[in-house]
ZAPAFI-852949 format. One record per residue: chain; residue in one letter; x, y, z of N, C-alpha, C in turn; residue number from 1. Coordinates in nm, 3 decimals, padded with zeros to 5 digits. Atoms other than C-alpha are relative to their C-alpha. Layout:
REM ZAPAFI-852949
unit:code:n_px:n_py:n_pz:ca_px:ca_py:ca_pz:c_px:c_py:c_pz:pos
A:A:X:Y:Z:X:Y:Z:X:Y:Z:NUM .
...
//
This chain:
REM ZAPAFI-852949
unit:code:n_px:n_py:n_pz:ca_px:ca_py:ca_pz:c_px:c_py:c_pz:pos
A:M:00.044:00.062:-00.108:-03.249:-04.838:-00.890:00.121:-00.096:00.047:1 .
A:K:-00.119:00.118:-00.035:-03.052:-05.143:-00.952:00.167:00.060:-00.013:2 .
A:N:-00.078:-00.069:-00.013:-02.752:-04.929:-01.036:00.008:00.039:00.165:3 .
A:F:-00.030:-00.014:-00.095:-02.761:-04.824:-00.705:00.051:-00.091:00.120:4 .
A:M:-00.001:00.072:-00.004:-02.807:-05.140:-00.539:00.110:-00.071:-00.028:5 .
A:T:-00.201:00.087:00.026:-02.474:-05.317:-00.746:00.062:00.084:00.095:6 .
A:G:-00.057:-00.070:-00.028:-02.364:-05.025:-00.608:00.026:00.000:00.164:7 .
A:T:00.025:00.013:-00.156:-02.452:-05.088:-00.207:00.086:-00.160:-00.016:8 .
A:K:-00.042:00.095:00.013:-02.352:-05.429:-00.271:00.137:00.001:00.011:9 .
A:I:-00.134:00.011:00.018:-01.977:-05.366:-00.396:00.018:00.081:00.149:10 .
A:K:-00.037:-00.152:-00.026:-01.944:-05.086:-00.154:00.016:-00.146:00.174:11 .
A:L:00.017:00.101:-00.087:-02.050:-05.406:00.108:00.123:-00.057:00.032:12 .
A:M:-00.055:00.065:00.019:-01.869:-05.616:-00.011:00.191:00.030:00.006:13 .
A:T:-00.130:-00.046:-00.046:-01.520:-05.396:-00.025:00.023:00.020:00.186:14 .
A:L:-00.010:00.007:-00.168:-01.586:-05.323:00.369:00.009:-00.106:00.047:15 .
A:K:00.009:00.164:-00.047:-01.620:-05.712:00.420:00.181:-00.038:-00.008:16 .
A:D:-00.175:00.020:00.026:-01.251:-05.744:00.255:00.096:00.080:00.087:17 .
A:K:-00.085:-00.083:-00.055:-01.134:-05.456:00.439:00.036:-00.065:00.126:18 .
A:G:00.031:00.084:-00.145:-01.251:-05.657:00.818:00.109:-00.128:-00.037:19 .
A:R:-00.081:00.167:00.006:-01.117:-05.974:00.687:00.162:00.006:00.002:20 .
A:S:-00.156:-00.031:-00.026:-00.746:-05.790:00.598:00.046:00.072:00.120:21 .
A:F:00.010:-00.064:-00.162:-00.783:-05.600:00.955:00.052:-00.108:00.062:22 .
A:Y:00.001:00.107:-00.104:-00.806:-05.935:01.131:00.107:-00.075:-00.054:23 .
A:K:-00.153:00.066:00.059:-00.548:-06.111:00.928:00.142:00.086:00.046:24 .
A:R:-00.072:-00.117:-00.004:-00.318:-05.831:00.983:00.048:-00.004:00.144:25 .
A:H:-00.024:-00.006:-00.191:-00.366:-05.800:01.371:-00.009:-00.123:00.098:26 .
A:S:00.001:00.094:-00.069:-00.406:-06.162:01.428:00.120:-00.099:00.000:27 .
A:E:-00.183:00.086:00.016:-00.035:-06.271:01.325:00.063:00.094:00.104:28 .
A:L:-00.080:-00.075:-00.097:00.101:-05.981:01.562:-00.053:-00.059:00.146:29 .
A:S:00.039:00.057:-00.142:00.117:-06.138:01.929:00.030:00.174:00.089:30 .
A:G:00.091:-00.109:-00.095:-00.070:-05.913:02.198:00.072:00.015:00.141:31 .
A:I:-00.026:00.013:-00.121:-00.030:-05.871:02.532:-00.065:-00.179:00.068:32 .
A:T:00.060:00.099:-00.060:-00.075:-06.240:02.696:-00.046:00.023:00.157:33 .
A:V:00.047:-00.032:-00.123:-00.236:-06.312:03.014:00.116:-00.048:00.129:34 .
A:I:-00.104:00.054:-00.104:00.075:-06.473:03.169:00.083:00.170:00.000:35 .
A:E:-00.045:-00.139:-00.021:00.233:-06.060:03.089:-00.074:00.108:00.116:36 .
A:L:00.120:-00.100:-00.070:-00.090:-05.908:03.253:00.029:-00.065:00.130:37 .
A:V:-00.004:00.051:-00.154:-00.043:-06.090:03.594:00.153:00.020:00.013:38 .
A:L:-00.136:-00.092:-00.051:00.315:-05.999:03.614:00.031:00.121:-00.010:39 .
A:I:-00.034:-00.143:00.010:00.265:-05.649:03.519:-00.082:00.077:00.170:40 .
A:L:00.082:-00.037:-00.142:-00.004:-05.646:03.823:00.075:-00.080:00.105:41 .
A:V:-00.089:00.064:-00.117:00.251:-05.864:04.017:00.073:00.112:00.013:42 .
A:I:-00.059:-00.076:-00.055:00.472:-05.623:04.025:-00.049:00.111:00.020:43 .
A:I:00.055:-00.097:-00.107:00.263:-05.318:04.091:-00.054:00.021:00.083:44 .
A:I:00.059:00.028:-00.145:00.122:-05.480:04.366:00.088:00.025:00.116:45 .
A:A:-00.080:-00.011:00.009:00.466:-05.528:04.450:00.107:00.135:00.092:46 .
A:L:-00.013:-00.171:00.055:00.520:-05.143:04.396:-00.048:00.058:00.131:47 .
A:L:00.104:-00.056:-00.064:00.216:-05.057:04.589:00.054:-00.035:00.158:48 .
A:L:-00.012:00.044:-00.139:00.326:-05.263:04.923:00.125:00.038:00.082:49 .
A:I:-00.116:-00.051:00.039:00.685:-05.167:04.892:-00.007:00.185:00.121:50 .
A:F:-00.039:-00.166:-00.056:00.626:-04.761:04.937:-00.177:-00.009:00.045:51 .
A:K:00.122:00.011:-00.100:00.288:-04.829:05.110:-00.025:00.157:00.113:52 .
A:N:-00.004:-00.128:-00.091:00.366:-04.562:05.386:00.000:00.144:-00.079:53 .
A:Q:00.004:-00.164:00.104:00.491:-04.269:05.135:-00.135:00.000:-00.026:54 .
A:L:00.100:-00.034:00.062:00.188:-04.342:04.964:-00.120:00.040:00.064:55 .
A:I:00.110:-00.073:-00.091:-00.073:-04.260:05.235:00.043:00.099:00.073:56 .
A:S:-00.001:-00.148:-00.065:00.140:-03.990:05.357:-00.020:00.077:-00.106:57 .
A:L:-00.028:-00.134:00.113:00.153:-03.797:05.037:-00.166:-00.006:-00.051:58 .
A:I:00.116:-00.012:00.019:-00.221:-03.890:04.992:-00.082:00.054:00.146:59 .
A:N:00.043:-00.076:-00.102:-00.321:-03.753:05.331:00.034:00.134:00.014:60 .
A:S:-00.018:-00.114:00.048:-00.104:-03.460:05.276:-00.100:00.081:-00.103:61 .
A:I:00.034:-00.052:00.104:-00.256:-03.358:04.957:-00.159:00.049:00.026:62 .
A:F:00.182:-00.068:-00.048:-00.668:-03.396:05.130:-00.010:00.088:00.071:63 .
A:D:-00.023:-00.068:-00.056:-00.509:-03.204:05.373:00.025:00.131:-00.025:64 .
A:R:-00.039:-00.117:00.069:-00.388:-02.935:05.145:-00.158:00.051:-00.069:65 .
A:I:00.156:-00.034:00.053:-00.732:-02.946:04.968:-00.101:00.042:00.112:66 .
A:T:00.156:-00.036:-00.125:-00.986:-02.942:05.332:00.079:00.190:00.014:67 .
A:S:-00.042:-00.086:-00.015:-00.773:-02.648:05.420:-00.007:00.121:-00.104:68 .
A:E:00.005:-00.091:00.112:-00.775:-02.460:05.079:-00.148:00.027:-00.027:69 .
A:S:00.194:-00.015:00.014:-01.160:-02.523:05.041:-00.088:00.076:00.122:70 .
A:A:00.059:-00.086:-00.086:-01.204:-02.372:05.361:00.019:00.149:-00.040:71 .
A:G:00.013:-00.080:00.062:-01.093:-02.067:05.244:-00.063:00.076:-00.104:72 .
A:I:00.125:00.010:00.144:-01.336:-02.059:04.955:-00.085:00.094:00.064:73 .
//
């Protein structure tokens, strides 16, 4: 029983060490910052506003096709 407990402690320690090394590796990498997310959202909203009429007509035609084809079922 003592060997089992010792083996479990060793496994837990290695998992803990692996977690620490994973965190250290990924904390040094630069991720997406808030400013980048805001800029991406601004670009998406601008594109939606520019192509608003085309998107609305596309969605309407898709729904019209769905309703017409579902009536035939």
